[in-house]
N, C-alpha and C positions, 0 to 999 in steps of 0.2 A: 651320711645316711640319707636315703631317699625319703623326703618328706611325703606324707600322705597327700597333701595338697598337690604335689607335683605328679603323683600317680594319677589322681583324678583329672588333673589338667591335661594329661596326654590325650584323653578322649576328646577334649575340645580342640586341641591343637590339630589332631588328625582329622576330626570331623568337621571343622569349620569350613563352610562353603561347599561341602560335599553333598548335602541333601541326603536323599535316601540311597543314592548310588555309592556303594563302597566296594572297592576291589581288594582281593586278598593281598596284593602287593603292598598295600598301605599298612599292613600289620605284620606280626611275626610270621615267619615262614613255618607254619605249623600244619601238620597233617593229622587232624584229630582221628582217634580210633574210637569206635562206638561198640559197646558190649551190651547186649540186651539181657536183663535180669528179671527176676520175678518180683513184682511189687510187694511191699510189706503191708500197705494199708489200702482199703477200698478196692480190692481185687474184684469183688462182686459187682462193683460199679464200673469196671473196665479200666481201672488204674494200670499204668505201665511204669516200667523202671528202666533206666539206661545209665550206664557209666561211660562218660565221655572223657577220653584222655587227650589232653592238649600238649603239644611239644613235638620234637625235643627242644629243650631250652638249655643252652650251654652257658653256665654261669662262670665268669672269670674267677681266678683265684684271689685270695685275700691280699696278695702282694701286688696285684694289678694297680698301677699308679693312677689310673683314671677312675676305676669303679670301686676299688678296695673290696672286691668280692660281692658288690651289690648291683643287681641289674633288674630292670623292669621289662617284662615281656607282654606284648599286647595281642589280643585277638579282636579284630574289628572287621567285619561282624563276627562275633563268637558263634560257633555252631551250637545250636540249642537242640534238645531232644524232640521238640515239637513246635508247631505254629498253630495259632488259634486254639489255645489250650490253657490249662491252669497248671503251673508248676506248684506242686503241693509240698515238696521238700527238696532240699539239696544239701550235700555235705562235701567239702573239698578235702583233698589230701595231696601232698607233694611226695612223689615217689621216684625211685630209680627205674632203670629199664627192666629190672627183674620184678618190678611191682612192689618191692619192699619200701617202707617209709623212708623218705629222705628227711632226717630230723637232726636235732642237736647232737645226738650221740654219734652221728656220722658226718658231722660238721656242715650240715645244711639246714636252712631255715626257710619256712614259708613266712617271710617277714610280713607281707600283707597281700591280700587278694581283694579286689574291688569289682563289683558288678554294677553296671549302670545301663539305663535305657535311654538311648539318644532321642527317642520320639515321644517321651513323656516328661512333664515338668515335675520338679521336686516339690513334694507337699510341704516340707519344712521351709522352702524358699519360693513359695508360689508367687509372691510379689515380684520376684526377680526372673522368673521363668528359666531357671537353671535346669539342666538335664537331671533326670531322676536317679538318685543313688539307691540302688536296690539293697546292697549290703556291703559291709567291710568285715574282713576276717583277718586273723593272724595265725601265728604258729600253734595256737590252741586248737585250730581246725574245727571250730564249732559247726554243728549241724543246724540247719534252719528248717524245722519241721512245723509247717503251718497247720498241719492236721493234729498236732499235739498227740502223736501216737494213735491217730485214727479217731480221736474224740471230737474233732472240729472239721466240718466240711468247708474248707477254705483253701485258696491258692492264689498265686501271683499270675495275673492274666498277661499272656504273651500274644500279641496280635500278629497277623500275617506279615505285615511289613515293618514290625519293630526291629530296630538295629540294637542288638545287645553288645555292649563293650565289656571285655574282660581284661583286667590288668593283674599280672602276677609279679610281685616284688620278691625275688628270691635272693637269699644271702648265703654266700659260701665262705666258711671259715678256713677251709683247707687252702694251702698255698697253691695247689694245682686246680685248674678248671674242673668242674663237675657237670655232668649232663643229667637233667632231671625232667620230669613230666608233671603236669598238674592234672589230677583226676578228680572229676566231680560226679558224684552219684546223685542223679535226679529221679524223682518220682513225679508223675504228671497224669492228667486226665484230659483226653481230647475234648475240645469244645468248652462250653461254659454250662455245665449241667444244672438242671433245676435243683434248688436246695443248697447250692454251693455259693458261699460268699467270696468276694474278691478282696484281696489284701492290698492295702496301701502301706508301704514301708516308710517310716519316718526316722530320719537321722536326728539324734539328740546328743549333744556333747556339752561339756562344761565351759567351753570358751566361745560358743556361738554356733547355733544350729545351721546357719547359712554359710558355713565354712569361713566365718570371720577369722577363726584360727581353730585348728583341730588338734594341735599339739601344744605342749607347754613345757617350760623348764622346771626342774626340781626346785622346790621351795624350802630346802632344808632336808634333814634326815627323815622327818615324819611330818605329814601335813594332810589336810583335806582340801581338795579343789572343788569349788561349788559353781553352779551355773551363773553366768553373767546375764543370760537371757533365758526366756522360756519359749516353748512351743505351745501355741494356742490352737486347739482343735477347731477346724472349720465346719465339722459335721458331727452327727451322732454315729457311733460305731461300737463294736466290741473289740476291746484290746485283748488279743488272744495270746500274744507271744512277745517277750522282751529278750533280746540277745545282745550281750555286751562284748566290747573289745577293750582290753587294757594291756599294759606292758608289765614286765617284771618289776617287782616292788609293790605292786598293787595288793591291797589286803581286803578291800570291799568297795563295791559300787552300789549306789542307791538311787532309785527313781521315785520322784514325788509327784502326786496328783493334787493340785491345789494346796500344796504345802504338806500333804499327808503321805507318808512313805507307803508305797505299794509294791516295791520290789527291792530285794537285796541280792546282789550277785557276789558270790565268794569264789575266788580263784583257788584251784588246786595246783600244787607244785610238784613236779617230778614224780607223778603217780605211776608212770611206767619208765622203763630204761631209756626209751627214745627221747625223753625230755630232760635227760641228765647229761651235761657236758663236762669236759675236762680240758682246761687250758693246756695246750701242748708245751713242749720244752722250749719252743722258740718264744713263747709268751705273746705272740701276735694273734689276737683273737678279738672278734667283736663280742667280748664277753665281760668278765668282771675283774680282770687283772689279778686272778688268783690261781694258784696251782692246785686247788682242791676241786672236788666234784661240786658242781653247781646245779641246783634244781631250778628249772624254768617253768613258767606257766604252762600247764598241761590241759587244763579245762577251766571253764568258768560257769558257775551255775546260772540257769536261765529261769525266767518266771513265766508261767503259763496259766495262771488262774484267770478266768474270763472276767474282765472288768468293763461294765457298760460306761461309755463316755458320752459327753454331751458337747454341743458347740460352746466355745469359750472356756472349756476346761484347759487348765494350764499345767504343763509338764516341765519339770526341772530335774537336774541330776547332780549328784556329788560323787567324787571318786577319791578314795583314801590310799595314800602311799606311805610306805615305811621301809627305809633301807635297813633299819634295825632288825626287821623280821625277814625281809627278802632282799638280797642285793639287786641293785639296778644294773641294767645292761649298759655297756660302754661302747662308744663308737670307735672307729679305727684309730682315731687320734687320742683316745683316752678320755674324751669328754663323755659326760653322762648322756645317754640317749633320751630324747624327750619323752615325757609321759603321754599317755592317752587315756581319755575317758569318754568312750562312745557307746551309745545304746541304740539299737535299732528296735523301734516300736512297730509292731505289726497290727494294724487296725483292719478288721474284717467288716465289710459293708455289703448290704444286699446287692445282688448281681445287677439288676436292671438300673438301679440308681447309680451304682459305681461305674458301669459302662457308659452311661450318659455323661458323667463327669469326665471320664477319660477322653471320650470323643470330643468334648468341648475344650480340651486343653490346647493352649497355643503351642507353636513350635518352640523348643527351648532356645533361650538367648545365650548362645555359646560365647559371644564376645564379652558379655557382662560377667560370665563365670571366669573367663581368662583374666579380665581386669582385676577381679577380686583376688585371684591367685597371685598375680604379679604384686599386688599390694601386700599380701601376706608374706611372700618370700622376701620382701624388702625390709620386713620388721625383724628385730631380734627376738628370738624365742627363748 
C-alpha cells in the first residue's frame, strides 16, 4: 500500500531545488480538460464554477508485481481554475472516460488525493516551515465547501505565482489495467473581495499533526486512537468547517477544543451501489478476504457550526475503529491496511490580516519535510 507520507513526499522530491519554475515534464503527462459550469453560490457576487478533469491515468492491474494495482499520479503544477482568487469550494471524483464514477463496484478506488501549496508554509507545522497541506481526501470523495452552502463568505487564497501540487493515489482491484481520470469541481471568486475571509487549512491527526506519523496499525478488533499531540492556534479566527478522512472500520471521529468535544464525524457505509464491492472468484482483492458483498465508507459527516477561536486554544482528535461493526480493508498480501484519523480544520480570518501573514511566510523547507518522511518510513507502523 502507498503510505500517505509517501504521497506527500513526492511533492518535495519533485519540487526540491526547482524554485518557482516547474515544467510539465516533471509531472504526470496529463492534458486537463476544463468545463465551465454555473456557480451554485454567490452568483450575484460574480462567483464562477469550473470542472477540471486531469488524466488520463493508467492504473496497473492488481497482479502487477511492482505496484499490486496501486499507483500515484502527480500534477505539478496542477492546473487551477483561477489565479489571484478565492477557491470557495471543491469536490473530487474519480471517473472513467465516459464520465461514470470509477468506484469499488467497478474495481477502482480513489485511495487518496492530496492538494498542497508549494509556496506557503503549513500552519500545523509553522516551526518547521513545511509546505502547506491544503487537503487530503479518500474514496469517500468529500466536498470541501468553505461557504457552507453560501452561508459563509470565505475561501482559500490562490496567489498569482502559487504552485499547487496534486497527487492522486488510485487503486485497481481488477487484474487488468484500467484508465481513469480525476475530476475536481471548483467554485471560485476572482480577486479577494471585500467582506470575504481567507481560509487557513490545518491538518489534525491522532499520531502527530506535523506528519510525525499519519497512519497507524490496528490495535485489536475495537479501539479508540487518541491524539498524542495537539494543535495550538496562533491567532483568533472563526472555525467554519471540519472535514475528516478515515478508513474502513471507522465508526466515529471526534474533535476537541481545550478538552471539550466540538465535532463528531460519523461515516456512512455502502449508501449507494458504487461503494459496495464483491471479492471475485480469484480471491485476489485489496479487500476483506470475503466472498460476500462488502460495504465501504461512502460518506463522512462534517461539522460546520461557526466556532470563535482564540490564540492558545488547543485542538485534539480521537478516532474509533471496530472490525466487529465494519470489516477492515486488507492489503494485497493479506495484512490489515493501516488506519487513519485525519481532520482538516478550516479557520477563516479577516482578509487584510490573513494576506499580511501569508506574505510574511518563509519559503517552505522541503529538506526538513523529506527528512521527517524518511524517518517515518523507517519506523514500523
